[in-house]
C-alpha positions in Angstrom: 12.7 -5.4 -0.6 10.1 -8.1 -1.2 10.7 -9.7 2.2 9.7 -6.6 4.1 6.7 -6.0 1.8 5.5 -9.6 2.4 5.8 -9.1 6.2 3.9 -5.9 6.0 1.0 -7.6 4.2 1.1 -10.5 6.6 1.1 -8.4 9.8 -1.5 -5.9 8.7 0.8 -3.2 7.4 2.7 -2.2 10.6 2.7 -5.2 13.1 6.5 -5.5 12.5 7.0 -1.9 13.6 5.1 -2.7 16.9 7.5 -5.6 17.5 10.6 -3.5 17.0 9.2 -0.9 19.4 8.5 -3.7 22.0 12.1 -5.0 21.6 13.5 -1.5 22.0 11.5 -1.1 25.3 13.0 -4.4 26.5 16.5 -3.3 25.5 16.0 0.1 27.3 14.8 -1.5 30.5 17.3 -4.4 30.4 20.3 -2.0 29.9 19.0 0.2 32.7 18.9 -2.8 35.0 22.4 -3.8 33.8 24.0 -0.4 34.6 22.2 -0.2 38.0 23.6 -3.7 38.9 27.0 -2.8 37.5 27.0 0.5 39.5 26.1 -1.5 42.6 28.6 -4.3 42.1 31.4 -2.1 40.7 30.9 1.3 42.4 32.6 4.3 40.8 34.0 2.0 38.0 31.4 2.7 35.3 30.3 6.0 33.8 26.8 5.8 35.2 25.5 9.2 33.9 26.8 8.7 30.4 25.1 5.3 30.2 21.9 6.7 31.7 21.9 9.6 29.1 22.3 7.1 26.2 19.3 5.0 27.6 17.2 8.2 27.9 18.0 9.0 24.3 16.9 5.5 23.3 13.7 5.9 25.2 12.9 9.2 23.5 13.6 7.7 20.1 11.3 4.9 20.9 8.5 7.3 22.0 8.9 9.2 18.7 8.6 5.9 16.6 5.6 4.8 18.7 3.8 8.1 18.0 4.7 7.9 14.3 3.4 4.3 14.0 0.1 5.3 15.4 -0.1 8.3 13.1 0.4 6.3 9.9 -2.5 3.9 10.6 -5.0 6.2 8.9 -2.7 7.2 6.0 -1.5 5.4 2.9 2.2 4.5 3.3 4.2 2.8 0.5 6.4 -0.2 1.1 9.5 1.9 0.3 8.6 4.2 3.2 8.1 1.3 5.5 11.5 -0.1 4.4 13.2 3.2 5.1 11.7 3.4 8.6 12.9 -0.1 9.3 16.4 0.6 8.2 16.5 3.8 10.2 15.4 2.0 13.4 17.9 -0.9 13.1 20.8 1.4 12.2 20.1 3.8 15.1 19.7 0.8 17.5 23.1 -0.6 16.4 24.7 2.8 16.9 23.1 3.1 20.4 24.4 -0.3 21.3 27.9 0.7 20.2 27.8 3.8 22.3 26.5 1.8 25.3 29.3 -0.8 24.9 31.8 2.1 24.7 30.8 3.5 28.0 30.5 0.0 29.6 34.1 -1.0 28.9 34.2 -1.8 25.2 36.3 -4.9 24.9 35.9 -5.7 28.5 32.1 -6.4 28.4 30.3 -9.4 26.8 27.2 -7.5 25.9 28.5 -7.1 22.3 26.4 -10.2 21.7 23.4 -7.9 21.7 24.3 -7.2 18.0 23.0 -10.6 17.2 19.4 -9.5 18.1 19.4 -7.0 15.2 21.1 -9.4 12.9 18.2 -11.8 13.5 15.6 -9.0 13.0 17.3 -8.0 9.7 17.2 -11.7 8.6 13.4 -11.8 9.1 12.7 -8.4 7.6 15.0 -8.3 4.6 16.5 -10.5 1.8 19.6 -12.6 2.4 21.9 -10.1 0.9 20.7 -7.3 3.1 20.9 -9.6 6.2 24.7 -10.1 5.5 25.1 -6.4 4.9 23.9 -5.8 8.4 26.3 -8.5 9.6 29.2 -6.6 8.0 27.8 -3.2 9.3 27.6 -4.4 13.0 31.0 -6.1 12.9 32.7 -3.1 11.3 31.2 -0.6 13.8 32.2 -2.8 16.7 35.7 -3.4 15.3 36.0 0.3 14.7 35.2 1.0 18.3 37.9 -1.5 19.5 40.5 -0.1 17.1 39.8 3.5 18.0 40.2 2.6 21.7 43.3 0.6 21.0 44.9 3.5 19.2 43.7 5.8 22.0 41.9 8.0 19.4 38.9 7.9 21.8 39.0 7.3 25.5 38.7 3.7 26.9 36.5 3.3 30.0 38.1 0.5 32.0 36.2 -1.6 34.5 38.9 -1.5 37.2 37.7 -4.3 39.4 36.5 -6.5 36.6 39.1 -6.5 33.8 42.8 -5.7 33.3 43.3 -2.1 32.4 45.6 -3.1 29.5 43.3 -5.7 28.0 41.9 -3.3 25.3 45.5 -2.7 24.0 46.3 -6.3 23.4 45.7 -7.2 19.7 45.0 -10.9 20.5 42.0 -9.9 22.6 40.7 -7.6 19.9 41.1 -10.3 17.3 39.4 -13.1 19.3 36.5 -10.9 20.4 35.8 -9.5 16.9 36.3 -12.9 15.2 33.9 -14.5 17.7 31.2 -11.9 16.9 31.8 -12.2 13.2 31.6 -16.0 13.1 28.5 -16.1 15.3 26.7 -13.4 13.4 27.5 -15.0 10.0 26.2 -18.3 11.2 23.0 -16.8 12.7 22.4 -14.7 9.6 22.7 -17.9 7.4 20.3 -19.9 9.6 17.7 -17.2 9.8 17.8 -16.2 6.1 17.5 -19.9 5.2 14.5 -20.3 7.4 12.9 -17.1 6.0 13.5 -18.2 2.4 11.7 -21.5 3.1 8.8 -19.6 4.6 8.7 -17.4 1.5 8.7 -20.4 -0.8 5.7 -21.8 1.1 3.9 -18.4 0.9 4.5 -18.4 -2.9 3.0 -21.9 -3.1 -0.1 -20.7 -1.3 -0.4 -17.7 -3.6 -0.2 -19.9 -6.6 -2.8 -22.2 -5.2 -5.1 -19.1 -4.6 -4.5 -17.9 -8.2 -5.4 -21.4 -9.4 -8.7 -21.2 -7.4 -9.4 -17.8 -8.9 -8.9 -19.1 -12.4 -11.2 -22.1 -11.8 -13.9 -19.7 -10.5 -13.4 -17.5 -13.6 -13.9 -20.5 -15.8 -17.1 -21.4 -14.1 -18.4 -17.9 -14.4 -17.6 -17.9 -18.1 -19.3 -21.2 -18.6 -22.4 -19.8 -16.8 -22.4 -16.8 -19.0 -22.1 -19.0 -22.1 -25.2 -20.9 -20.9 -27.0 -17.6 -20.4 -26.1 -16.5 -23.9 -27.4 -19.8 -25.4 -30.6 -19.4 -23.5 -30.9 -15.8 -24.8 -30.3 -17.1 -28.4 -33.0 -19.7 -28.0 -35.4 -17.1 -26.6 -34.7 -14.8 -29.4 -35.2 -17.6 -31.9 -38.5 -18.5 -30.4 -39.6 -14.9 -30.4 -38.6 -14.6 -34.1 -40.8 -17.7 -34.9 -43.7 -16.2 -33.1 -43.3 -12.9 -35.0 -43.2 -14.8 -38.2 -46.4 -16.7 -37.4 -48.1 -13.4 -36.4 -46.9 -11.8 -39.6 -48.5 -14.6 -41.7 -51.7 -14.5 -39.7 -52.0 -10.7 -40.1 -51.3 -10.6 -43.8 -53.7 -7.7 -44.2 -51.3 -5.4 -42.5 -49.1 -3.3 -44.7 -45.4 -4.2 -45.2 -44.2 -0.8 -44.1 -46.1 -1.0 -40.8 -44.8 -4.5 -40.1 -41.2 -3.4 -40.9 -41.5 -0.5 -38.5 -42.9 -2.7 -35.7 -40.1 -5.2 -36.2 -37.5 -2.5 -36.1 -39.0 -1.0 -32.9 -39.1 -4.5 -31.3 -35.5 -5.2 -32.3 -34.4 -2.0 -30.8 -36.1 -2.7 -27.5 -34.7 -6.2 -27.5 -31.2 -4.9 -28.0 -31.6 -2.4 -25.1 -33.0 -5.2 -22.9 -30.2 -7.5 -23.9 -27.6 -4.9 -23.2 -29.1 -4.0 -19.8 -29.4 -7.7 -18.9 -25.8 -8.4 -19.9 -24.5 -5.4 -17.9 -26.6 -6.5 -14.9 -25.3 -10.1 -15.1 -21.7 -8.9 -15.3 -22.1 -6.4 -12.4 -23.8 -9.0 -10.1 -21.2 -11.6 -11.0 -18.4 -9.2 -10.2 -19.9 -8.2 -6.9 -20.7 -11.7 -5.8 -17.4 -13.3 -6.9 -15.2 -11.3 -4.5 -16.7 -12.4 -1.2 -17.2 -16.0 -2.4 -13.6 -16.3 -3.6 -12.4 -14.8 -0.2 -14.5 -17.3 1.8 -13.3 -20.2 -0.4 -9.6 -19.1 0.1 -10.0 -18.8 3.9 -11.7 -22.2 4.2 -9.1 -23.8 2.0 -6.3 -22.4 4.1 -8.0 -23.7 7.3 -8.7 -27.2 5.8 -5.2 -27.6 4.6 -3.7 -26.6 8.0 -1.8 -23.5 6.8 -3.5 -21.3 9.5 -2.1 -21.6 13.0 -4.7 -22.6 15.7 -4.5 -19.2 17.4 -5.5 -17.4 14.2 -8.3 -19.7 13.1 -11.0 -17.7 14.8 -9.7 -14.5 13.1 -10.0 -16.2 9.7 -13.4 -17.5 10.5 -14.5 -13.9 11.5 -13.2 -12.6 8.2 -15.2 -15.3 6.4 -18.3 -14.3 8.3 -17.9 -10.7 7.3 -17.6 -11.7 3.7 -20.7 -13.8 4.1 -22.6 -10.9 5.6 -21.4 -8.7 2.7 -22.8 -11.3 0.3 -26.1 -11.5 2.2 -26.5 -7.7 2.2 -26.0 -7.7 -1.6 -28.6 -10.4 -2.1 -31.1 -8.6 0.2 -30.6 -5.4 -1.8 -31.0 -7.3 -5.1 -34.3 -8.8 -3.9 -35.6 -5.5 -2.7 -34.7 -3.9 -6.0 -36.2 -6.7 -8.0 -39.5 -6.4 -6.0 -39.6 -2.6 -6.7 -39.0 -3.1 -10.4 -41.5 -6.0 -10.9 -44.6 -4.5 -12.6 -46.7 -7.5 -11.5 -46.4 -6.8 -7.8 -49.2 -4.6 -6.4 -48.3 -2.4 -3.4 -51.3 -1.9 -1.1 -50.6 1.1 1.2 -52.4 3.3 3.7 -51.3 6.7 5.0 -48.7 6.3 7.7 -46.9 8.9 9.9 -43.3 9.2 8.5 -42.3 11.0 11.7 -42.8 7.8 13.8 -40.8 5.7 11.2 -38.0 8.2 11.4 -37.9 8.0 15.2 -37.7 4.2 14.9 -34.8 4.4 12.5 -32.9 7.0 14.5 -32.2 4.6 17.5 -29.9 2.2 15.6 -28.5 5.0 13.4 -27.5 6.9 16.6 -25.5 3.9 17.8 -23.7 3.6 14.4 -23.0 7.3 14.5 -21.5 7.2 18.0 -19.3 4.3 16.9 -18.0 6.3 14.0 -17.6 9.5 16.0 -20.3 11.3 14.0 -22.9 13.6 15.6 -26.6 13.4 14.5 -28.9 16.3 14.6 -32.7 15.8 13.9 -35.1 18.6 13.2 -38.8 17.5 12.8 -41.9 19.5 12.1 -44.2 19.2 15.1 -47.2 18.2 13.0 -47.6 14.5 11.9 -46.4 13.9 8.3 -48.7 11.3 6.6 -47.9 9.7 3.2 -49.1 6.7 1.3 -46.1 4.3 1.5 -45.4 1.0 3.2 -43.5 1.2 6.5 -40.8 -1.2 5.1 -40.1 1.1 2.1 -39.9 4.4 4.1 -37.7 2.7 6.7 -35.4 1.4 3.9 -35.3 5.0 2.4 -34.3 6.6 5.7 -31.8 3.9 6.6 -30.0 4.0 3.2 -29.7 7.8 3.2 -28.7 8.2 6.9 -26.3 5.2 7.0 -24.6 6.5 3.8 -24.1 10.0 5.3 -22.6 8.4 8.5 -20.4 6.0 6.5 -18.8 8.7 4.4 -18.4 11.3 7.1 -15.1 11.4 9.0 -14.9 11.1 12.8 -15.8 14.5 14.3 -18.2 15.3 11.5 -22.0 15.8 11.7 -25.1 14.7 9.9 -28.3 16.9 9.9 -31.7 15.4 9.2 -34.8 17.5 8.7 -38.4 16.5 8.0 -40.7 19.4 6.9 -43.9 19.6 4.9 -45.8 22.1 2.7 -49.3 22.1 1.4 -48.8 19.2 -1.1 -45.5 17.4 -0.2 -43.5 16.0 2.7 -39.9 17.1 2.4 -37.0 15.2 3.9 -33.3 16.3 4.0 -30.2 14.4 4.9 -27.1 16.7 5.0 -23.5 15.8 6.0 -20.1 17.4 5.9 -18.3 14.3 4.8 -16.1 13.5 1.8 -18.5 14.8 -0.8 -19.0 13.7 -4.5 -17.0 15.0 -7.5 -18.8 16.6 -10.4 -17.9 13.8 -12.7 -19.4 11.1 -10.4 -22.5 13.1 -9.3 -24.7 12.2 -12.4 -24.1 8.4 -11.9 -24.7 8.0 -8.1 -28.2 6.6 -8.6 -27.0 4.0 -11.1 -27.0 0.4 -10.0 -23.7 -0.9 -8.5 -22.1 2.6 -9.0 -19.7 3.9 -6.2 -17.6 7.0 -6.5 -13.8 6.5 -6.3 -13.4 8.4 -3.0 -16.2 6.4 -1.5 -14.4 3.1 -2.4 -11.1 4.3 -1.0 -12.7 5.4 2.3 -15.0 2.3 2.8 -14.5 -0.8 0.7 -17.7 -2.4 1.9 -20.9 -1.5 0.0 -23.1 -2.9 -2.8 -23.7 0.3 -4.8 -27.4 -0.4 -4.7 -28.6 1.8 -1.8 -29.2 5.0 -3.7 -30.8 3.0 -6.6 -33.3 1.5 -4.1 -34.0 5.0 -2.7 -34.8 6.4 -6.1 -36.9 3.5 -7.1 -38.9 3.7 -3.8 -39.7 7.4 -4.4 -40.6 6.8 -8.0 -43.0 4.0 -6.9 -44.9 6.4 -4.7 -44.8 9.5 -7.0 -41.9 11.2 -5.2 -38.5 12.4 -6.4 -35.0 13.0 -5.0 -32.3 15.6 -5.7 -28.7 15.9 -4.6 -26.1 18.7 -4.1 -22.5 18.0 -3.2 -19.1 19.6 -3.1 -16.0 17.4 -3.2 -14.4 17.2 0.2 -17.0 19.4 1.9 -20.2 17.4 2.1 -23.4 16.2 0.4 -27.2 17.1 0.8 -30.0 14.8 -0.4 -33.5 16.2 -0.6 -36.5 14.0 -1.3 -40.3 14.7 -1.6 -43.3 12.5 -1.1 -46.8 13.6 -2.1 -49.3 14.0 0.8 -52.5 11.9 0.5 -55.4 13.9 -0.9 -58.3 14.4 1.4 -61.7 13.6 -0.1 -64.2 16.5 0.5 
C-alpha cells in the first residue's frame, strides 16, 4: 500500500489518523442532530433509541481509536500496521452507516450519500484498485440492506409521515437508488484516484530531484577527497626527498640504524594517514547530512513546492539542521584546541563547586523539559583544581546533558562532587537507557554513538565524551564508566588537587 505509506511519511506518521477521528466526530454529532430533528419533525416515526445506541457505539469506537493514536506516538509502528488500522476504521464506519440507514428508513432516506465520504477517503489513502474495492463494498452492503428489507428477512422501519410504506418493496425504487449510488461512487472514485495519482507522480519527481542533488553532493565530496589524497602524496614525496637529503648528509650513520629509523617513520606515517583518512570520512559524513537537508528544504521553497502555510515549518527545520552543523563545528574546534600541542593552557586554581552551580541552572531547565529530576550532592568544602573555567564547564555540561538526553521521562540524574586528600571526585549517575557491553569500550572514540542512543535521539555529534576525556587528560585527571543496558550509566572522573607549597 504505497499510497498509505507515502501519506504517513508526509503527515508525520499519523496525521491521517487524526483526520479520520475528526471526521468521525463530525459524523457522530451530525447524525445526532439529524435524529433529533427527525424525532421532532416526525414524532413517533423513527426508532430514536436504536439510532441513539448506534451513535453511542460510534462515539465509543472513536474514543478507543483516539487513545490508540496517542499511545503509538512513542512506539515504532510499521506501515502494514497503519494500513490495517485504516482499513478497520473505514470498514467499521461503513457498517455503522449501514445500521444507521436501516433504522432511519433504509430506502426512504437520502443519507446513503454519506457512503461517498468514505469512498473519497479511501481514494486518498489507498491505490486506485483498493479505492474501487471500497466502492464495490459500500454498494454491496447497501444493496444487501435493501434486498433483505425487500424480502422481509429483516424488519423495515418506515417513516410513516414521510414516505409510502410500500416503497421499499418496489424493485424500481431499489434499482434506481442503488444505481444512483453506484454511478456516483464510481465517478467520484475515478476523479479522486486520478488526482491522487498525479500528486504521487509529482512527489516521485521531487524525490528523483532530491536523489540527483545527493549524487551531486557525493561527487563533490569524492572530488574533495581526491584533492586531499593528491596533497598527501605530494607531502609524502617531499618528506621522502628530505629524508634522502638527510641520509646523504649523515653518511657516517650505519645503514642498519637508518633502515630502522625509516621503518619507524613509515609506520608512524601510515598510522597518521589512517587516522587522518578516518577523521576526514567521519567529519564529511556528519557534515553532509545537515547540509543536504538544508539544501533540499531551500530547493523545495525556491521552486514553490511548499505551500505558503508550511514555509515557516520548513525554515524552522532548516534552522535546526544549521544549529546541528554549528554544534558539530564548535565541538571540532574545541577538540582541535585540546589536541594541539602548541597551545599552552595557563590556569590558576578555581573552585569547581561554583562552576557546577553555574552549570546546574540551564541543566535544570533542560531536565524539567524532558521530565527528568536532578539531584545534586556537593561537599560543603570548596573544591579547587587547576583548570580553565571554560573546560570544567564543558566537562560538566557534556556529562550532565548526556545523562538527561538518554534518560526517559520520569527518570532521575544524580550528581555528586566529593574530594579526598589528593583528588576531586565527580560523579554523574542516571537510570536511563544504559550502554551495552559491546559498545562500552568505544564510547570515548570520536564520532561514536551507541545504537540505542541513536534510536532514542538522532541529534548528536558523538564528540562530547571524547572532549570530556581529552580535557581530563590535559589536566592530569581520568574518567571511568559503569553501565548496565536498560538500567543506567555512571561516570566517575577525578582531577588532582593543586599542591600547596610549604
